[in-house]
All heavy atoms as TSV, in Angstrom:
chain	resi	resn	atom	element	x	y	z
A	1	MET	N	N	31.582	-21.836	13.022
A	1	MET	CA	C	30.658	-20.863	13.554
A	1	MET	C	C	30.241	-19.921	12.434
A	1	MET	O	O	31.071	-19.346	11.769
A	1	MET	CB	C	31.353	-20.075	14.666
A	1	MET	CG	C	30.544	-18.930	15.176
A	1	MET	SD	S	31.409	-17.997	16.421
A	1	MET	CE	C	31.851	-16.572	15.474
A	2	GLU	N	N	28.961	-19.809	12.226
A	2	GLU	CA	C	28.466	-18.870	11.225
A	2	GLU	C	C	27.115	-18.354	11.689
A	2	GLU	O	O	26.231	-19.125	12.032
A	2	GLU	CB	C	28.335	-19.562	9.879
A	2	GLU	CG	C	28.013	-18.631	8.762
A	2	GLU	CD	C	28.122	-19.284	7.394
A	2	GLU	OE1	O	28.751	-20.318	7.279
A	2	GLU	OE2	O	27.542	-18.724	6.472
A	3	LYS	N	N	26.993	-17.040	11.731
A	3	LYS	CA	C	25.726	-16.407	12.078
A	3	LYS	C	C	25.325	-15.495	10.939
A	3	LYS	O	O	26.172	-14.948	10.244
A	3	LYS	CB	C	25.866	-15.561	13.342
A	3	LYS	CG	C	25.948	-16.324	14.620
A	3	LYS	CD	C	25.920	-15.346	15.783
A	3	LYS	CE	C	26.018	-16.045	17.102
A	3	LYS	NZ	N	25.981	-15.105	18.217
A	4	PHE	N	N	24.036	-15.319	10.800
A	4	PHE	CA	C	23.527	-14.447	9.755
A	4	PHE	C	C	22.233	-13.838	10.248
A	4	PHE	O	O	21.359	-14.540	10.741
A	4	PHE	CB	C	23.281	-15.267	8.486
A	4	PHE	CG	C	22.706	-14.470	7.358
A	4	PHE	CD1	C	23.530	-13.724	6.540
A	4	PHE	CD2	C	21.348	-14.450	7.120
A	4	PHE	CE1	C	23.015	-12.983	5.493
A	4	PHE	CE2	C	20.828	-13.708	6.077
A	4	PHE	CZ	C	21.660	-12.984	5.264
A	5	LYS	N	N	22.107	-12.517	10.165
A	5	LYS	CA	C	20.875	-11.823	10.560
A	5	LYS	C	C	20.624	-10.660	9.627
A	5	LYS	O	O	21.543	-10.117	9.037
A	5	LYS	CB	C	20.984	-11.292	11.988
A	5	LYS	CG	C	20.891	-12.338	13.048
A	5	LYS	CD	C	20.584	-11.700	14.368
A	5	LYS	CE	C	20.324	-12.779	15.387
A	5	LYS	NZ	N	19.870	-12.253	16.644
A	6	LYS	N	N	19.362	-10.277	9.537
A	6	LYS	CA	C	18.993	-9.068	8.813
A	6	LYS	C	C	18.655	-7.993	9.833
A	6	LYS	O	O	18.089	-8.284	10.889
A	6	LYS	CB	C	17.785	-9.322	7.923
A	6	LYS	CG	C	18.112	-10.122	6.691
A	6	LYS	CD	C	16.960	-10.083	5.723
A	6	LYS	CE	C	17.370	-10.737	4.428
A	6	LYS	NZ	N	16.402	-10.527	3.387
A	7	HIS	N	N	19.033	-6.776	9.530
A	7	HIS	CA	C	18.717	-5.645	10.401
A	7	HIS	C	C	17.211	-5.444	10.391
A	7	HIS	O	O	16.554	-5.618	9.361
A	7	HIS	CB	C	19.445	-4.394	9.902
A	7	HIS	CG	C	19.421	-3.273	10.865
A	7	HIS	ND1	N	18.352	-2.434	10.983
A	7	HIS	CD2	C	20.333	-2.868	11.783
A	7	HIS	CE1	C	18.604	-1.540	11.916
A	7	HIS	NE2	N	19.800	-1.779	12.419
A	8	SER	N	N	16.637	-5.078	11.530
A	8	SER	CA	C	15.186	-4.995	11.657
A	8	SER	C	C	14.548	-3.892	10.815
A	8	SER	O	O	13.472	-4.078	10.256
A	8	SER	CB	C	14.801	-4.831	13.122
A	8	SER	OG	O	15.395	-3.664	13.638
A	9	THR	N	N	15.181	-2.728	10.692
A	9	THR	CA	C	14.561	-1.647	9.936
A	9	THR	C	C	15.275	-1.356	8.623
A	9	THR	O	O	14.654	-0.910	7.674
A	9	THR	CB	C	14.519	-0.349	10.761
A	9	THR	OG1	O	15.843	-0.013	11.169
A	9	THR	CG2	C	13.631	-0.499	11.964
A	10	LYS	N	N	16.548	-1.592	8.585
A	10	LYS	CA	C	17.293	-1.393	7.350
A	10	LYS	C	C	17.377	-2.725	6.625
A	10	LYS	O	O	17.045	-3.755	7.176
A	10	LYS	CB	C	18.697	-0.864	7.660
A	10	LYS	CG	C	18.680	0.467	8.374
A	10	LYS	CD	C	20.061	0.898	8.732
A	10	LYS	CE	C	20.035	2.168	9.567
A	10	LYS	NZ	N	21.327	2.528	10.097
A	11	LYS	N	N	17.840	-2.736	5.432
A	11	LYS	CA	C	17.903	-3.964	4.663
A	11	LYS	C	C	19.306	-4.583	4.674
A	11	LYS	O	O	19.675	-5.319	3.797
A	11	LYS	CB	C	17.465	-3.696	3.231
A	11	LYS	CG	C	16.114	-3.030	3.164
A	11	LYS	CD	C	15.122	-3.881	2.479
A	11	LYS	CE	C	13.827	-3.083	2.437
A	11	LYS	NZ	N	12.692	-3.857	2.344
A	12	TRP	N	N	20.101	-4.260	5.707
A	12	TRP	CA	C	21.440	-4.817	5.839
A	12	TRP	C	C	21.361	-6.304	6.158
A	12	TRP	O	O	20.554	-6.734	6.969
A	12	TRP	CB	C	22.208	-4.141	6.964
A	12	TRP	CG	C	22.672	-2.753	6.686
A	12	TRP	CD1	C	22.123	-1.611	7.201
A	12	TRP	CD2	C	23.750	-2.339	5.861
A	12	TRP	NE1	N	22.810	-0.514	6.743
A	12	TRP	CE2	C	23.821	-0.934	5.915
A	12	TRP	CE3	C	24.677	-3.012	5.079
A	12	TRP	CZ2	C	24.772	-0.201	5.221
A	12	TRP	CZ3	C	25.621	-2.281	4.387
A	12	TRP	CH2	C	25.668	-0.893	4.462
A	13	GLU	N	N	22.219	-7.087	5.533
A	13	GLU	CA	C	22.418	-8.489	5.904
A	13	GLU	C	C	23.773	-8.541	6.599
A	13	GLU	O	O	24.770	-8.087	6.053
A	13	GLU	CB	C	22.408	-9.380	4.670
A	13	GLU	CG	C	21.076	-9.402	3.969
A	13	GLU	CD	C	21.091	-10.218	2.696
A	13	GLU	OE1	O	22.157	-10.738	2.320
A	13	GLU	OE2	O	20.034	-10.334	2.079
A	14	ILE	N	N	23.817	-9.087	7.803
A	14	ILE	CA	C	25.034	-9.080	8.601
A	14	ILE	C	C	25.409	-10.521	8.918
A	14	ILE	O	O	24.562	-11.306	9.345
A	14	ILE	CB	C	24.821	-8.275	9.896
A	14	ILE	CG1	C	24.392	-6.856	9.526
A	14	ILE	CG2	C	26.082	-8.249	10.737
A	14	ILE	CD1	C	23.791	-6.062	10.632
A	15	SER	N	N	26.698	-10.857	8.705
A	15	SER	CA	C	27.151	-12.224	8.962
A	15	SER	C	C	28.481	-12.212	9.693
A	15	SER	O	O	29.255	-11.268	9.607
A	15	SER	CB	C	27.283	-12.997	7.646
A	15	SER	OG	O	28.289	-12.428	6.837
A	16	ILE	N	N	28.733	-13.309	10.414
A	16	ILE	CA	C	30.022	-13.515	11.076
A	16	ILE	C	C	30.461	-14.939	10.761
A	16	ILE	O	O	29.666	-15.873	10.858
A	16	ILE	CB	C	29.949	-13.245	12.595
A	16	ILE	CG1	C	31.322	-13.397	13.238
A	16	ILE	CG2	C	28.930	-14.114	13.270
A	16	ILE	CD1	C	31.404	-12.913	14.672
A	17	ILE	N	N	31.711	-15.074	10.335
A	17	ILE	CA	C	32.246	-16.374	9.935
A	17	ILE	C	C	33.599	-16.581	10.612
A	17	ILE	O	O	34.418	-15.669	10.677
A	17	ILE	CB	C	32.421	-16.442	8.400
A	17	ILE	CG1	C	31.083	-16.250	7.712
A	17	ILE	CG2	C	33.046	-17.760	7.983
A	17	ILE	CD1	C	31.177	-16.124	6.212
A	18	GLU	N	N	33.825	-17.800	11.099
A	18	GLU	CA	C	35.104	-18.164	11.694
A	18	GLU	C	C	35.957	-18.843	10.626
A	18	GLU	O	O	35.517	-19.803	9.982
A	18	GLU	CB	C	34.868	-19.126	12.865
A	18	GLU	CG	C	36.124	-19.585	13.545
A	18	GLU	CD	C	35.820	-20.553	14.667
A	18	GLU	OE1	O	35.408	-20.105	15.747
A	18	GLU	OE2	O	35.976	-21.760	14.437
A	19	LEU	N	N	37.168	-18.346	10.428
A	19	LEU	CA	C	38.102	-18.905	9.453
A	19	LEU	C	C	39.359	-19.363	10.185
A	19	LEU	O	O	39.716	-18.795	11.207
A	19	LEU	CB	C	38.480	-17.847	8.415
A	19	LEU	CG	C	37.330	-17.167	7.691
A	19	LEU	CD1	C	37.830	-15.964	6.921
A	19	LEU	CD2	C	36.656	-18.152	6.756
A	20	GLU	N	N	40.033	-20.365	9.634
A	20	GLU	CA	C	41.271	-20.828	10.258
A	20	GLU	C	C	42.374	-20.870	9.213
A	20	GLU	O	O	42.169	-21.336	8.093
A	20	GLU	CB	C	41.066	-22.207	10.871
A	20	GLU	CG	C	42.193	-22.611	11.777
A	20	GLU	CD	C	41.842	-23.794	12.666
A	20	GLU	OE1	O	40.663	-24.120	12.804
A	20	GLU	OE2	O	42.778	-24.378	13.216
A	21	ASP	N	N	43.543	-20.357	9.587
A	21	ASP	CA	C	44.710	-20.410	8.710
A	21	ASP	C	C	45.900	-20.911	9.523
A	21	ASP	O	O	45.733	-21.350	10.660
A	21	ASP	CB	C	44.986	-19.046	8.049
A	21	ASP	CG	C	45.327	-17.950	9.040
A	21	ASP	OD1	O	45.475	-18.242	10.242
A	21	ASP	OD2	O	45.449	-16.802	8.606
A	22	SER	N	N	47.081	-20.829	8.953
A	22	SER	CA	C	48.270	-21.345	9.632
A	22	SER	C	C	48.615	-20.558	10.901
A	22	SER	O	O	49.293	-21.076	11.778
A	22	SER	CB	C	49.462	-21.327	8.677
A	22	SER	OG	O	49.714	-20.001	8.241
A	23	LEU	N	N	48.152	-19.337	11.010
A	23	LEU	CA	C	48.429	-18.501	12.182
A	23	LEU	C	C	47.388	-18.651	13.285
A	23	LEU	O	O	47.559	-18.146	14.383
A	23	LEU	CB	C	48.526	-17.028	11.768
A	23	LEU	CG	C	49.633	-16.692	10.772
A	23	LEU	CD1	C	49.541	-15.239	10.357
A	23	LEU	CD2	C	50.993	-16.999	11.364
A	24	GLY	N	N	46.263	-19.272	12.987
A	24	GLY	CA	C	45.196	-19.434	13.974
A	24	GLY	C	C	43.853	-19.060	13.391
A	24	GLY	O	O	43.660	-19.062	12.178
A	25	LYS	N	N	42.927	-18.724	14.258
A	25	LYS	CA	C	41.567	-18.397	13.838
A	25	LYS	C	C	41.425	-16.912	13.568
A	25	LYS	O	O	42.041	-16.082	14.214
A	25	LYS	CB	C	40.565	-18.818	14.904
A	25	LYS	CG	C	40.469	-20.311	15.060
A	25	LYS	CD	C	39.424	-20.681	16.065
A	25	LYS	CE	C	39.366	-22.192	16.213
A	25	LYS	NZ	N	38.368	-22.608	17.194
A	26	LYS	N	N	40.561	-16.616	12.585
A	26	LYS	CA	C	40.161	-15.249	12.269
A	26	LYS	C	C	38.643	-15.229	12.238
A	26	LYS	O	O	38.004	-16.244	11.960
A	26	LYS	CB	C	40.657	-14.828	10.880
A	26	LYS	CG	C	42.126	-14.693	10.725
A	26	LYS	CD	C	42.430	-14.248	9.301
A	26	LYS	CE	C	43.897	-14.244	9.017
A	26	LYS	NZ	N	44.190	-13.878	7.634
A	27	TYR	N	N	38.084	-14.071	12.483
A	27	TYR	CA	C	36.633	-13.902	12.450
A	27	TYR	C	C	36.315	-12.771	11.487
A	27	TYR	O	O	36.826	-11.672	11.623
A	27	TYR	CB	C	36.107	-13.599	13.855
A	27	TYR	CG	C	36.445	-14.706	14.817
A	27	TYR	CD1	C	37.630	-14.685	15.539
A	27	TYR	CD2	C	35.608	-15.789	14.960
A	27	TYR	CE1	C	37.967	-15.717	16.398
A	27	TYR	CE2	C	35.924	-16.832	15.819
A	27	TYR	CZ	C	37.112	-16.792	16.530
A	27	TYR	OH	O	37.432	-17.817	17.372
A	28	LYS	N	N	35.501	-13.073	10.493
A	28	LYS	CA	C	35.156	-12.105	9.457
A	28	LYS	C	C	33.716	-11.658	9.671
A	28	LYS	O	O	32.793	-12.478	9.673
A	28	LYS	CB	C	35.323	-12.736	8.077
A	28	LYS	CG	C	35.072	-11.772	6.940
A	28	LYS	CD	C	35.457	-12.390	5.610
A	28	LYS	CE	C	34.273	-13.105	5.041
A	28	LYS	NZ	N	34.454	-13.503	3.648
A	29	VAL	N	N	33.522	-10.357	9.868
A	29	VAL	CA	C	32.190	-9.778	10.065
A	29	VAL	C	C	31.886	-8.916	8.845
A	29	VAL	O	O	32.659	-8.039	8.486
A	29	VAL	CB	C	32.135	-8.926	11.351
A	29	VAL	CG1	C	30.732	-8.405	11.588
A	29	VAL	CG2	C	32.618	-9.722	12.555
A	30	THR	N	N	30.764	-9.202	8.207
A	30	THR	CA	C	30.401	-8.509	6.974
A	30	THR	C	C	28.974	-7.997	7.067
A	30	THR	O	O	28.094	-8.690	7.570
A	30	THR	CB	C	30.505	-9.469	5.769
A	30	THR	OG1	O	31.827	-9.982	5.700
A	30	THR	CG2	C	30.157	-8.765	4.463
A	31	ARG	N	N	28.774	-6.786	6.573
A	31	ARG	CA	C	27.406	-6.303	6.387
A	31	ARG	C	C	27.259	-5.932	4.916
A	31	ARG	O	O	28.154	-5.358	4.304
A	31	ARG	CB	C	27.050	-5.153	7.319
A	31	ARG	CG	C	27.725	-3.857	7.070
A	31	ARG	CD	C	27.183	-2.821	8.029
A	31	ARG	NE	N	27.896	-1.559	7.892
A	31	ARG	CZ	C	27.572	-0.463	8.516
A	31	ARG	NH1	N	26.536	-0.450	9.329
A	31	ARG	NH2	N	28.257	0.642	8.341
A	32	CYS	N	N	26.115	-6.294	4.377
A	32	CYS	CA	C	25.888	-6.160	2.943
A	32	CYS	C	C	24.510	-5.549	2.710
A	32	CYS	O	O	23.544	-5.893	3.375
A	32	CYS	CB	C	25.982	-7.550	2.322
A	32	CYS	SG	S	25.605	-7.586	0.573
A	33	LEU	N	N	24.439	-4.658	1.764
A	33	LEU	CA	C	23.181	-4.076	1.324
A	33	LEU	C	C	22.986	-4.525	-0.128
A	33	LEU	O	O	23.439	-3.856	-1.063
A	33	LEU	CB	C	23.236	-2.556	1.448
A	33	LEU	CG	C	21.946	-1.786	1.312
A	33	LEU	CD1	C	20.889	-2.274	2.293
A	33	LEU	CD2	C	22.192	-0.315	1.531
A	34	PRO	N	N	22.379	-5.691	-0.335
A	34	PRO	CA	C	22.320	-6.296	-1.666
A	34	PRO	C	C	21.623	-5.444	-2.734
A	34	PRO	O	O	21.988	-5.508	-3.900
A	34	PRO	CB	C	21.556	-7.598	-1.467
A	34	PRO	CG	C	21.297	-7.733	-0.029
A	34	PRO	CD	C	21.700	-6.488	0.654
A	35	GLU	N	N	20.663	-4.642	-2.325
A	35	GLU	CA	C	19.940	-3.819	-3.299
A	35	GLU	C	C	20.861	-2.826	-4.003
A	35	GLU	O	O	20.631	-2.448	-5.139
A	35	GLU	CB	C	18.802	-3.070	-2.618
A	35	GLU	CG	C	17.725	-3.993	-2.093
A	35	GLU	CD	C	16.689	-3.258	-1.258
A	35	GLU	OE1	O	16.884	-2.064	-0.952
A	35	GLU	OE2	O	15.690	-3.902	-0.915
A	36	LEU	N	N	21.917	-2.387	-3.299
A	36	LEU	CA	C	22.840	-1.414	-3.869
A	36	LEU	C	C	24.214	-2.013	-4.170
A	36	LEU	O	O	25.128	-1.296	-4.550
A	36	LEU	CB	C	23.012	-0.235	-2.904
A	36	LEU	CG	C	21.746	0.550	-2.580
A	36	LEU	CD1	C	22.062	1.621	-1.544
A	36	LEU	CD2	C	21.169	1.183	-3.836
A	37	SER	N	N	24.362	-3.311	-3.963
A	37	SER	CA	C	25.648	-4.000	-4.157
A	37	SER	C	C	26.759	-3.337	-3.352
A	37	SER	O	O	27.854	-3.080	-3.852
A	37	SER	CB	C	26.018	-4.044	-5.638
A	37	SER	OG	O	25.043	-4.727	-6.371
A	38	VAL	N	N	26.469	-3.091	-2.087
A	38	VAL	CA	C	27.425	-2.457	-1.179
A	38	VAL	C	C	27.711	-3.436	-0.042
A	38	VAL	O	O	26.798	-4.069	0.483
A	38	VAL	CB	C	26.837	-1.148	-0.591
A	38	VAL	CG1	C	27.741	-0.565	0.453
A	38	VAL	CG2	C	26.580	-0.150	-1.702
A	39	ALA	N	N	28.997	-3.553	0.331
A	39	ALA	CA	C	29.369	-4.418	1.449
A	39	ALA	C	C	30.543	-3.818	2.203
A	39	ALA	O	O	31.374	-3.110	1.631
A	39	ALA	CB	C	29.721	-5.806	0.950
A	40	GLU	N	N	30.597	-4.114	3.495
A	40	GLU	CA	C	31.714	-3.705	4.338
A	40	GLU	C	C	32.127	-4.928	5.157
A	40	GLU	O	O	31.287	-5.601	5.736
A	40	GLU	CB	C	31.282	-2.580	5.271
A	40	GLU	CG	C	32.372	-2.101	6.186
A	40	GLU	CD	C	31.932	-0.961	7.096
A	40	GLU	OE1	O	30.762	-0.538	7.038
A	40	GLU	OE2	O	32.777	-0.505	7.862
A	41	THR	N	N	33.422	-5.223	5.174
A	41	THR	CA	C	33.938	-6.385	5.887
A	41	THR	C	C	35.058	-5.971	6.828
A	41	THR	O	O	35.904	-5.159	6.468
A	41	THR	CB	C	34.475	-7.441	4.889
A	41	THR	OG1	O	33.418	-7.845	4.036
A	41	THR	CG2	C	35.036	-8.649	5.605
A	42	LYS	N	N	35.042	-6.554	8.012
A	42	LYS	CA	C	36.117	-6.345	8.979
A	42	LYS	C	C	36.583	-7.725	9.446
A	42	LYS	O	O	35.772	-8.622	9.653
A	42	LYS	CB	C	35.652	-5.522	10.173
A	42	LYS	CG	C	35.306	-4.096	9.806
A	42	LYS	CD	C	35.026	-3.265	11.029
A	42	LYS	CE	C	34.736	-1.824	10.625
A	42	LYS	NZ	N	34.637	-0.945	11.776
A	43	VAL	N	N	37.903	-7.873	9.620
A	43	VAL	CA	C	38.486	-9.143	10.050
A	43	VAL	C	C	39.143	-8.938	11.415
A	43	VAL	O	O	39.858	-7.957	11.626
A	43	VAL	CB	C	39.518	-9.644	9.025
A	43	VAL	CG1	C	40.152	-10.946	9.486
A	43	VAL	CG2	C	38.873	-9.823	7.659
A	44	PHE	N	N	38.890	-9.871	12.336
A	44	PHE	CA	C	39.404	-9.793	13.698
A	44	PHE	C	C	40.096	-11.091	14.070
A	44	PHE	O	O	39.711	-12.160	13.614
A	44	PHE	CB	C	38.248	-9.578	14.697
A	44	PHE	CG	C	37.453	-8.338	14.458
A	44	PHE	CD1	C	36.330	-8.349	13.637
A	44	PHE	CD2	C	37.809	-7.143	15.057
A	44	PHE	CE1	C	35.585	-7.205	13.415
A	44	PHE	CE2	C	37.067	-5.989	14.848
A	44	PHE	CZ	C	35.954	-6.018	14.020
A	45	ARG	N	N	41.107	-11.009	14.920
A	45	ARG	CA	C	41.748	-12.191	15.506
A	45	ARG	C	C	41.015	-12.599	16.783
A	45	ARG	O	O	41.051	-13.751	17.180
A	45	ARG	CB	C	43.211	-11.922	15.833
A	45	ARG	CG	C	44.097	-11.914	14.646
A	45	ARG	CD	C	44.436	-13.317	14.244
A	45	ARG	NE	N	45.265	-13.289	13.048
A	45	ARG	CZ	C	45.441	-14.343	12.301
A	45	ARG	NH1	N	44.874	-15.470	12.596
A	45	ARG	NH2	N	46.184	-14.263	11.238
A	46	SER	N	N	40.334	-11.667	17.413
A	46	SER	CA	C	39.638	-11.910	18.675
A	46	SER	C	C	38.148	-12.172	18.424
A	46	SER	O	O	37.476	-11.392	17.746
A	46	SER	CB	C	39.788	-10.680	19.574
A	46	SER	OG	O	38.851	-10.702	20.611
A	47	LYS	N	N	37.647	-13.272	18.967
A	47	LYS	CA	C	36.227	-13.586	18.836
A	47	LYS	C	C	35.377	-12.541	19.549
A	47	LYS	O	O	34.318	-12.147	19.064
A	47	LYS	CB	C	35.948	-14.978	19.409
A	47	LYS	CG	C	34.529	-15.433	19.257
A	47	LYS	CD	C	34.367	-16.849	19.777
A	47	LYS	CE	C	32.964	-17.360	19.574
A	47	LYS	NZ	N	32.822	-18.759	20.028
A	48	THR	N	N	35.853	-12.063	20.690
A	48	THR	CA	C	35.131	-11.048	21.462
A	48	THR	C	C	34.958	-9.765	20.658
A	48	THR	O	O	33.866	-9.195	20.622
A	48	THR	CB	C	35.886	-10.752	22.774
A	48	THR	OG1	O	36.106	-11.973	23.470
A	48	THR	CG2	C	35.100	-9.788	23.645
A	49	ALA	N	N	36.027	-9.314	20.008
A	49	ALA	CA	C	35.958	-8.090	19.201
A	49	ALA	C	C	35.019	-8.280	18.007
A	49	ALA	O	O	34.261	-7.383	17.643
A	49	ALA	CB	C	37.342	-7.693	18.723
A	50	ALA	N	N	35.057	-9.457	17.399
A	50	ALA	CA	C	34.187	-9.742	16.254
A	50	ALA	C	C	32.717	-9.742	16.670
A	50	ALA	O	O	31.872	-9.175	15.982
A	50	ALA	CB	C	34.570	-11.079	15.623
A	51	LEU	N	N	32.413	-10.373	17.790
A	51	LEU	CA	C	31.032	-10.393	18.270
A	51	LEU	C	C	30.557	-9.003	18.670
A	51	LEU	O	O	29.390	-8.657	18.466
A	51	LEU	CB	C	30.889	-11.358	19.449
A	51	LEU	CG	C	30.941	-12.837	19.084
A	51	LEU	CD1	C	30.994	-13.692	20.338
A	51	LEU	CD2	C	29.758	-13.228	18.217
A	52	LYS	N	N	31.458	-8.203	19.208
A	52	LYS	CA	C	31.120	-6.826	19.561
A	52	LYS	C	C	30.738	-6.035	18.298
A	52	LYS	O	O	29.742	-5.315	18.294
A	52	LYS	CB	C	32.315	-6.165	20.267
A	52	LYS	CG	C	32.051	-4.789	20.773
A	52	LYS	CD	C	33.244	-4.254	21.530
A	52	LYS	CE	C	33.014	-2.836	22.004
A	52	LYS	NZ	N	34.186	-2.301	22.709
A	53	GLN	N	N	31.518	-6.193	17.215
A	53	GLN	CA	C	31.217	-5.514	15.949
A	53	GLN	C	C	29.897	-6.023	15.367
A	53	GLN	O	O	29.072	-5.259	14.896
A	53	GLN	CB	C	32.353	-5.736	14.951
A	53	GLN	CG	C	32.147	-5.001	13.644
A	53	GLN	CD	C	32.165	-3.494	13.814
A	53	GLN	OE1	O	33.082	-2.938	14.384
A	53	GLN	NE2	N	31.149	-2.831	13.321
A	54	PHE	N	N	29.691	-7.353	15.409
A	54	PHE	CA	C	28.455	-7.957	14.921
A	54	PHE	C	C	27.252	-7.359	15.635
A	54	PHE	O	O	26.289	-6.917	15.010
A	54	PHE	CB	C	28.517	-9.471	15.128
A	54	PHE	CG	C	27.308	-10.209	14.647
A	54	PHE	CD1	C	27.166	-10.555	13.317
A	54	PHE	CD2	C	26.306	-10.591	15.536
A	54	PHE	CE1	C	26.056	-11.243	12.872
A	54	PHE	CE2	C	25.196	-11.285	15.102
A	54	PHE	CZ	C	25.068	-11.609	13.763
A	55	ASN	N	N	27.312	-7.305	16.967
A	55	ASN	CA	C	26.202	-6.756	17.754
A	55	ASN	C	C	26.013	-5.258	17.526
A	55	ASN	O	O	24.881	-4.774	17.522
A	55	ASN	CB	C	26.409	-7.058	19.235
A	55	ASN	CG	C	26.240	-8.525	19.539
A	55	ASN	OD1	O	25.429	-9.207	18.929
A	55	ASN	ND2	N	27.023	-9.030	20.467
A	56	LEU	N	N	27.095	-4.538	17.306
A	56	LEU	CA	C	27.007	-3.111	17.015
A	56	LEU	C	C	26.260	-2.876	15.699
A	56	LEU	O	O	25.411	-1.983	15.602
A	56	LEU	CB	C	28.408	-2.510	16.942
A	56	LEU	CG	C	28.503	-1.011	16.644
A	56	LEU	CD1	C	27.937	-0.217	17.815
A	56	LEU	CD2	C	29.934	-0.628	16.383
A	57	TRP	N	N	26.546	-3.683	14.692
A	57	TRP	CA	C	25.881	-3.524	13.392
A	57	TRP	C	C	24.430	-3.993	13.430
A	57	TRP	O	O	23.593	-3.511	12.692
A	57	TRP	CB	C	26.653	-4.259	12.314
A	57	TRP	CG	C	27.838	-3.500	11.808
A	57	TRP	CD1	C	28.136	-2.192	12.039
A	57	TRP	CD2	C	28.883	-3.986	10.976
A	57	TRP	NE1	N	29.302	-1.847	11.394
A	57	TRP	CE2	C	29.783	-2.946	10.740
A	57	TRP	CE3	C	29.164	-5.234	10.416
A	57	TRP	CZ2	C	30.918	-3.077	9.952
A	57	TRP	CZ3	C	30.290	-5.368	9.641
A	57	TRP	CH2	C	31.165	-4.304	9.410
A	58	ILE	N	N	24.100	-4.931	14.315
A	58	ILE	CA	C	22.722	-5.409	14.424
A	58	ILE	C	C	21.811	-4.321	15.009
A	58	ILE	O	O	20.669	-4.180	14.621
A	58	ILE	CB	C	22.670	-6.673	15.308
A	58	ILE	CG1	C	23.225	-7.883	14.555
A	58	ILE	CG2	C	21.260	-6.981	15.789
A	58	ILE	CD1	C	22.413	-8.299	13.360
A	59	LYS	N	N	22.349	-3.529	15.933
A	59	LYS	CA	C	21.518	-2.509	16.603
A	59	LYS	C	C	21.236	-1.337	15.726
A	59	LYS	O	O	21.746	-1.004	14.790
A	59	LYS	CB	C	22.198	-2.037	17.877
A	59	LYS	CG	C	22.249	-3.139	18.890
A	59	LYS	CD	C	22.904	-2.677	20.145
A	59	LYS	CE	C	22.943	-3.842	21.105
A	59	LYS	NZ	N	23.578	-3.552	22.328
């Protein structure tokens, strides 16, 4: 699972990626402002929490 969107008014690029390790699945949500080389990443064990963060950053 991988999603990628750009914010409509800001230049944020927002992505969500599903990762798997020995403990199970993780979901990494990242927003990046490439013009300033700035990024923020959050990692979740819950898909619901990750999608909630993704949607929060999109708005």
